[in-house]
N, C-alpha and C positions, 0 to 999 in steps of 0.2 A: 182386356184379359181379366177373368174372374179372380178375385182376391182369394189367396190361400190363407187359412187361419192357422196360426202357430200356437203350440202348447208346450209348456216347459214343466217338466217334473223336477221338483226340488226337495232337498232334505239330506239325509245321510245314507250312504251305501249300507247294504246288509239290512234294508228295511222293506224288502219286497218289491223293489222297483223293477226288477226284470220280470217278475210275475205280472205286475201291473202293465208293463210294456207289451208283453205278448198277449195279454187279454185285450188291450186296446187295438193291437195290430190285427185282430180278427175282424174288425169293422171294415166294411167295404169303402167307408168314407174317409178312412184315416190310415196314415202310414207312420210306423214307429220303429225305425231300424235300431239295431244294436248300436250303442253309442261309441263314437270314436273320440269323445271328449276333446273336441276341436279347440274350444276356448282355453281350457286349462293346459292343453299341450302346446298350443301355438302362441298364446298371449306372451309367454316368456321368451319366445323365439323372435318376436317382432324386431328387437334391435338388430338382428342379423340381416334384416331386409332394408334397414335405413328408412328414410322417408318414403312412404308408399306413394308411388307415381304409376304411370301407365306400365312401366317396365317392371319395377319391383312388385307391383301388385300381381302382374301376370305370373311372376315366379312364385308368389304366395299361393295363387290359385292352383298352379300346377302341383305344388308340394302338398297342399291340403287334399286335393282330389286324389293324388297318388297315395296319400296316407290312408284315406278311406278305402281305397281299392285293395289295401293289404290288411284291412281290419280282421281281427281273429274270427269274427262272424261276418260272413259276406252279406252285403246289402241287397244282393240280388239284381242290381241295376248298375250298368256302367255309366258313370257320370261323364258328361261332355265338357271338357276343359274349356273349349271355345265358347260354348253357349253360356256357361256360368260366368266366364270373364265378361261377356257382353251384357250380362244382366246388371252389372255394376253401375250405380249412379253416383257412388263415391267409393274411394279406395279405402276400405275399412274391413277389418277382420270380422266384426260383428255383423256387418251387412253380408259379408261372404257366407258366414255361418247360415243366415237366414235364406240366402239365395240357393245354397246347396239343398237345404230341406225343401224349399219350394220347387226346385227342379225335380227332386225325387217324387214329391207329391204328384206333380203333373205327369210324370212318366208312369206313375202307378194309377192314374185316374182318381186321385183322392183330393178332397177339398180341405183336408186338415193334415198337418204334420205334427209329430210329437217328439221332442228331444228328451232323452233320459239321462243326460249329463247333470246329475243332481247338484253338483257343486256350482252350477251356473248362477245360483242366487248371489254369488259374490261379484257377478258382473251385471247385477240388476239395472244399474243406471244405463249401461251401454245397451242392454237388451231392450229397455224401455224406449230408447231413442231409435233403435233399429226396427222395433216392432211395437208400436204404441198400443195395439189391440191384443198383445200376447196374453194368453191365459195361463195361469199357474196352477199346478196341482202340487200341493204340499203334502207329501206322503211321510207320515211319522209313525214310529214304532217305539215301544218301551225301550229306552236307552240301555237298560240292563240286559235285555235280550240281544240288542244290537252288539253290546260288548262281548257277550258270549259267542255270537256269530263271528265277529272279527277274530276272536282268540282261536277259532278253528280254521279260519280261512288263510289262504296263502298271501293275501294282500292286507295292507293296513297295519296300524299299531297293534301291539299285543298286550301291554300292561293295562290294567283297568284304569289307572290314572290318566294315561294318555288318551285312551279311547273316550273316557268321560269328558275330558277337556274338549276334544274335537266335536263330540256329539252336542255338548252344551253350546259351543260356539255356533255350530250349524243351526241349531234350533232357534237360537236368538236372532240369527240373521234372517231366518225364514219368517219368524214372528214380526220382526221389524218391517219386512217387505209386505206382509199382510196388512200392516197398519197404514201403509201408504198407497196401496193398490185398491181400486174400486172393488167392492164386494162381488160384483158380477164377473170379475176376472180372477178370482182367487178361490180355490176349493181346498179345504182341509180334509184330508183323507186318512183316516185311522187304519193302520195295518191290521190290528186286532179285529175291527169291524169287517174289514175286507175278507178275512179268512173265515170268520164265523158266520157272516151273512153276505156271501159273495153276490148273489143275484140282486138283492135289495141295494147293496152298496154300489154296484156297477150301474144299476139303473139310475140312481141318483147322480152318479158322475156323468153318465151319458146325457142326462137332462141338462146338467150344467154346461157341458161342452157343446150341446146342440147337435148331437149325433143320435142315430137310432140305436137302441139296444138290440143286440142280435144274440140268439141262443149259442152261436158258435163261440162267443166270448167265454162262456162257461166251460167250453170244451177246448180251450187253448192248447191243452197238453197233447192233442192229437195233430197239431198243425205242423207244417214244414218249418215255420219260424222257430217254434219251440225245439224241434229236433235239431235244427242247425245250431241253435244257441247252446243246447245241451252238449252237442259234439264239440263246441268251440272252447270248452273249458270245464274243468272239474267243479268249479263253483256253481255251475248252472244246471247240474244234472236233474234237480227237482222239477225243472220246467216241463218235463215229460210225465209228470204225475199230477193227479187232480189236486185241488186246493188242500193243503194240510191244515185242517181246522184246529188241530191240537198244538200248532206251532207258536205258542205264546206262553208267557210265564215260566219258560224253561229255566230262567235264572234262579227261581225258587228251589229248583231241584238240583241244579248243576253248578251254581256259583257259590263260593264260600261266603260265610257271613262277613268276613273281613273285606273281600272284594266288593260286596254289595255296599258295605259301609264306605269304602273309598269312593265308589261311583256316586253315591248319594251325597257325599260331602262336597264333591265337585259340581254336581249337576242337579242339585235339589230344585233350584229355581225353575229349570226347564221341565223337570219331571212333573212338578206341581202345576205349572202353567198348562201342561198338556193333559192333566187329569189323571196322572199315575200316582198311586199311593206309595209313599216311602215305607220302608221296612225298618230302618234304623231310627230309634228315638232321637229326637232333635238334640238332646243332651249328650249324645254319643257321637255326633258328627265331628269331623276332624278339621283342624287347620294345619296345612303341611308347611314344614320349614324347607329352606333351600337344601338342607342335608337329606331330608326325606325325598325330595324331588330328584336329587342326585342318585340316590339308591334306586328310585323308580326308573330313572333313565338307563342305568346300567342293566337293570333286570329286563327292561323293554328291549334293549339291544340284544341281549342274550337270547330272549325268546324269539326275536325275529330271525336270528341266525339259525335257529332250529327249524325254520320253515324253508323248504326248497320246492319250487314249482316242479311238477312232473315234466319230463323232457318234452313231451308233445305240446304241453302248454307253452314252454319256452320257445319251441320252434315256431308256434303260431304267432307269438308276439315279436319275434326277432325282426321281421321285415319292417315293422314300425319303428323299432329302436334304431335299426340301421338307417332308416330314412332321416330321422331326427339327427343322428350323428353326422350324416352327410351334409345336412343343412348347416350345421355348426362348422364343419371343416371347410366347406366351399366358401362360406361367407367370410370366414377368418382369413382364408388364403387370398381372397379377392380384396377385402377391405382392411385386414388386420395390419 
């Protein structure tokens, strides 16, 4: 059977990863479904399955496949529980993740699959064991614009300090992975370059991946996948629009000088490493006390309470939440 090539996008959310995903998904050689975040959602649930053997692994397969089938954005393919179970050569969540994407690729007639669960860089050791030839796309965006985006979104942290901490942590994890993965398997993709020079950037990425550039990639916004994704949640409505070339350096217009100062005080190392110019003079950068952080924590919690997802968004996400709760309740009742 012909080998399917895996691709993993890494970085921080709110960096254009859904844009990149739907662009790549226009390729006839590649499939890149809306992410179900299988590893981040199911790795913490593994204790509920006990030691994975033929029986407990089958239960894991069924739960993971059912979870995908109620994803807010439909994958467009019904996964075969039995076939995916039979693909196992070891009982392992990370192997299961790979087999699901390989099954999807074969069903779609594609030679490549791409996972957009950006936080998967924190499972890089396990990913490397499961897929030794896995290619990584490190998508990075100016963290100050990422912070601004999170502050408007229904997900994620809301105070600049907390967003900066997470962004800095994510970039450092990605840069460390870059340093230990062969250069032919790691591509650094700058969001600002992507939106300002989309064709040139996508052509370079296609050459790295070994797939053909197709004009349809530049017209992603007319695709069924973009439409389905945009209908799947308020955060993704821009996917039915052409590339927004002006969608950078917004923090200079919309973020307060104090918020910029806080962000740069936390994440200066990563900003500089990625080529972004700081605004705050070095002499004005801050060291935060525990009292400062306590104030930030309270403000962050207050800001998060002010965000409520639209009812239709909640309705789309509820089946996955119900499934996770059922897993916990079932296993506790059996083994607790």
